[in-house]
Phi, psi and omega in degrees: 000319180296322178298320179297317180298321180295322178298316179298314182296319178299317179297318181294321180289327177297318177291323181301322180297326180278308184284318185298319180297324177294317184293320185269005181299334179287337183269323184220150179270101183288345181274356184278352182088354179279160180292132181256136178253128178245128176270127177249107181271114186259119177263354186251093186299334179297338183267353190306310183298311180295321181298320179297320178296315182292323178299319178300315179295319181297317181292330177295322181278342181229073187299342180270003180239124174251126180259117177262103179277132180246118175239121180226152173296148179052052187302323181299317180292318179299317181297316178302315181297317181295315182294319179296332179270358179088004180265077187269125178298157180295313181228136182228134167269126188234172176254105195294343179276349184290143179298322180304312181301315182299319180292321179295322178296316179298328182280356175090017181283340185245154177288144174281114182259007189310318186254013178286139185298330183290341178297330180292342180281349181278124187291153173057024179054036187297330180298331180295337182293339184241028178296147176238117184053039176080004181240154181260119181245010178208156177248099181296133182247338180202165176232163181235171174216143184246138177188224181233130166273144176217156180276094186295328180297313179290325177302316180295318180297324182272357180072032181255131174261150178307123184290143177249334179245162180296322178296319177296323180296314180298321179293321178296316179298317180298319181292320178296315181298321179294336181281350181098357178267159173276128179299315187240150171244113180227160182252094184296335181270355181230077185300340179301334181291347180249008178303314181296322179299314182292321177300316181288327176301310181294322181294320181285326180283330179273339178113342179188163177297324179297318180291322177297318178298320179298317180298315186283322188264332189242010172289154179298153178309131182061020184274346179270109183259157180299329181275004174302129184301326178291319180293322178298317178293324177297315177302320179300319181288324176290323179294331178300322176290310185302323186269354188223028179258174182302155190303327184254027190299328182296328180257008185278142175269175175304313181297321178299318180296317179299316180296319179300318179287310185295334179278350180090004180286326175242143187259348180224138175227112174287122181187178181264170182300339179297341184280345185300318177301321179292322176297313182295330178297333179279354179052063180298144181263040179207168179281124178264123179228175181227156169216158183278171181289120182296147179243185180295324180236146177299142181095353180246016179299155184225154167230168177220147180196171178193194176297128185259332184206133177210163178246000000 
């Protein structure tokens, strides 16, 4: 995983050298021979350590370029505030499926990369998936997938197999709780970590992502009632987390949830593939495995994913 992160970071810095110099040209004259500073606004905290290592290597090979990496709490909110005030960083790693990015691209905040040669290096024409008005304003570097991490070592000791149906999932949770362990590790103060869980909950109860989208987007105004059978099933799935997570989950951060899982105190963590580097940093003493979101019937389990990182 660390090797993969370094590959991503190297790719991002290579693009940064091309895009960043263009972006910051208004601030400094890079042709004057003076040292140029490029701000790299990082929204992905899991990459911070590796990114710092790569930046050092990059600056050694490019002595006239200084990369100022910016890591701040609540990076998404900070970025919105900066862009709205006109203080746009030179290079930003963004989530290309987000509406914010699309609106900023339309407003002219980002460079048009459509005809840049490095776009051809992106496999499967993935950059085309996030075009805005027919143009490419980001270089996707990775994709993610959301599901459940689980402690395979403890599962084996307890005789639990990765659940495929919702009933199996409930039985697994019950068995974990009876063993004295917390079934789930969640971050109550960072609800974004459960976006994928809620999306998958609605998709599995309605039968597909398309049906869930139809329910949420095309129901009549005020037409989604609490007694809607799909909403009732959704509540049941959300309650499974609420009633079976670590004792301090309401005040827990993303990092707290990772530590709870990696330390073996909690046996399941709903999260995306981006969390694996943070889990590995804790050096868990058990086998980390994953399973998809259980559905009503075996064979209908689901995951969800999209562009995870782009410049």
